[in-house]
N, C-alpha and C positions, 0 to 999 in steps of 0.2 A: 484410182477410189482417195486421193489426197488431195487433185485438181477438186472433186465433188463436192470433201468436205471444207475446201477452202472455197467451195463458191457459193454455199451452205452459209457460214461462218461471216462473211466476207456479207452478205447480205442481206444478213439482222444487222448486224451493221450497219448499213447505208440507210436502212430504216428506221435506225434512230441514234444517226450521226447528228448531231445543232448545226443547222445551217448558218448562222449566225455570227458576226465578230466580235471574236474571243477581249472581253475588256481589258485595257489594260493601263496601268500608269498615268495620269496627266493628270494638265492642270481643267477645272472650273469651266476656263473656253473650252478646251477641247472636245470635254463632254459634251456644250452646249455646241459645237460646229458637225456634232453628229448626227444631229439634226433627226426626221422620223426614222435613220435605219438605227444608232444607237447602235450596244453590243451588248453581248454578252456574259455573265456569270453561270457556268453548270447551265438550267435549261434555264432562268429566269432573265427576260431579256428589259434594259435598261434603255430609256427612247425620251424625247424632246426634253431633256435639262433645258431650261428659261431660267436666267438671271428678273428677277422681279423688283419694285419703288421696298424698300423695308419698312416692317410698319412701325417700327420706332426714331428714334429723332438722330438712330445713329449713319455717322459716316458707313458710305457702304464699301465692304474688302473688295480690291480690286478681284474678279475674280479669275485671274492670269497668280495670283499669290494663293489663289485656297488648292492644296494638291491633293487630288482624290488618288487613293489603294484600292486595286478591287482584291479581294480577299475573298476567306471561308470556304463554303462544300459544295457540289452543285447543288443538294437539295436548301442547305446556310448559302445563299451570298452573303459575303457582303461587303458597304462602301465607305473609305476610309476617309475623312476628310479633312487635312492638314492646316490648321488656319499661323500654328505658331505668333502667334502675335499679341501685345502688352495696351491693356486701357491703361493711363495713369487720372489722377485725379482730374478728371471735370470732362475724362473724353468716353464716346458709348461707340464700338463700330458693333456692321450688323452683317451677315452675309445670308442670305433672304433670296431662295430661287426653290423651283418645279420640278416634278421627271414626274414621270411614268416609269413603273414597274406590269412584266406581262409573266403569266405562269399559271399553276394552278395555286396561287400562295395561299398560307392560313397563318399567314403571322406577319409581326413587325417586332423592330428594338432599336432600342438609341443607348447611348453611351456616350460617356467621358472618357478621355484619356489625360488625365495629371493634370486639371486646372487645380490652381493656385490662385482667391483674392483675400487681398486684408484692409481692412478696416470695413469702410462702408459696400465693398467691389462685389461684385457679382456676375457670373459664365451661365447663360440660358445655351440648351437646344435643347426645342422642340420640334418634333415631329408628327404629320397631322395625315395619315391617311384615308384614306375614301375607297374601299375596296367592291368594283364592280360598278363605281362610276367617280363623276369627276363633281367636284368644286365648282359653284356656279362661275367665277370672275377671276381674279386675280388677288384674292385671301384665301384663305380656308375656310370657308363658309357654302352652303345652301347645295351641303352630301345629298343625293336622294339617296344615299340605302344610309346605315347606321356609322356614325365616322369614326376613326380611333383616332386619341390625340397624348399622344404621350410626351412625359418632360424629364429632363434630368437638369441641375444643378449642382451652383456648387456658389457660398456665400464661406464669408471667414470662420461662422460658427456652426454650420453644418454643409451638409450634400446630399443628394440622391443623384446618384454619378451613374445612372441606368434604369430605364425601361422598358419593358413590351407589352404587347395586347394581343391576344386571338382573334381568329372571325372566322368564318364559316370560308367556305372553300372561293375562290374569285380569282378568276382567271384574266384580271389587270387591277389596279390602283394607278388610281393618281396623289401624288402624291408632294406636299408642303413642307423644307425647310427651316428653319428659323433660327442660328445659332449667332450670339450676342453676347457679346467680354463690357461690362457698364464697372470701368476703373470707379464711380461716387464720385462725393463731395470731396475723401479724402484719403481714397483709397488705391489696388492697382489690382488690374486681373486678367490675367497670363489664358489665353485658352489657347492651347494644347492642338489637341485633334478632337476629334465624335467620327465615331462609325451608326453606319446604320443597317443595319439586318432585316432577313426576310427570311421565312422559312416556304418551303412548297412542302409537294408532294408529288412523283410521277405523274406525268398526261398518262391518263387510265389505255389507251389505244397504242403508245409507248412500253409500255405494261405486258399490258398483252403480247406487244412486239418477242417482248425480250423472254417473255416465258417458252413462246411457241420457240424463239430459235435456240432456247436452250434444247426444246425438249426434240429439237431436227439433228440436234448437238449430239442430244444420246442417242438417238436412232442410228446417226452415221456413223458413230463408232462404237456403238456395238454391230451393226451390220460388217467394218472393217474385221473385227476380232474373229465375226463367225467366218470370213473368207478368210485368213492367213491360218484358223484352226482347221479347217476346209482341203486345204491347203498340204497341210504339215500331214492327215492322215490319208490323203492318197502320195505323200511321196510315202512314206511309211511303206503303206499297202506295194507299193512295183517293187521298195526294197524285196519285200518277204516275197512276193511272187519268182521275184528272179533268182536269189537265193535256192529256194525249192526248187527250181530247176535246175539248175546245179546240180543240185545234191543227186537227183534225178539221172543226171547225166552221167 
């Protein structure tokens, strides 16, 4: 019975197992080298990281210096991009890249962590998402579906440190990320890190398999309890008949 129980349980796990390589901390260069193979956080797969020419006159940030840290949960994965870079007056730095995310996606978000800006400096983090489609070129334009454009920023006078959007369930999304720090003419901008998150729902077939697996688990457990209970009853009956025989003798 133990063997049957373990076989059923392991069969369910094997059907719902995540086959991709889990995402681990590394540089943006490391994630670019993953190519189409990519990596996964929970059920969401991240692939095809590509460095692109910047949209501003800024100096590109070396992708080897951009550190990526995976986080979040299985249904709400997150990638944190750490720059730890400062732009002084007259300096502009930019990290511009794209990647793909795939699963049953229902939303995206972007946020800034501990940015500082003085004078006329500015820090921006822009996330463009094309659900169930792709942007037509090397800039976030030409999405055949309804794209989402999210912006977080910080200036000396004010800030908006996070932004998010929901959309109809999408099996994939083309994503552009633009991280910029501009020291202005007389200020300084320090970019610590930006986080990009996605929300997803379980794949319908996975949810069904899990339900069937739990049902099988209950059936096997109930059958085992009945067997144990039956053995106890038969053992009690034999003892009782033996006692009666001795009394008659």
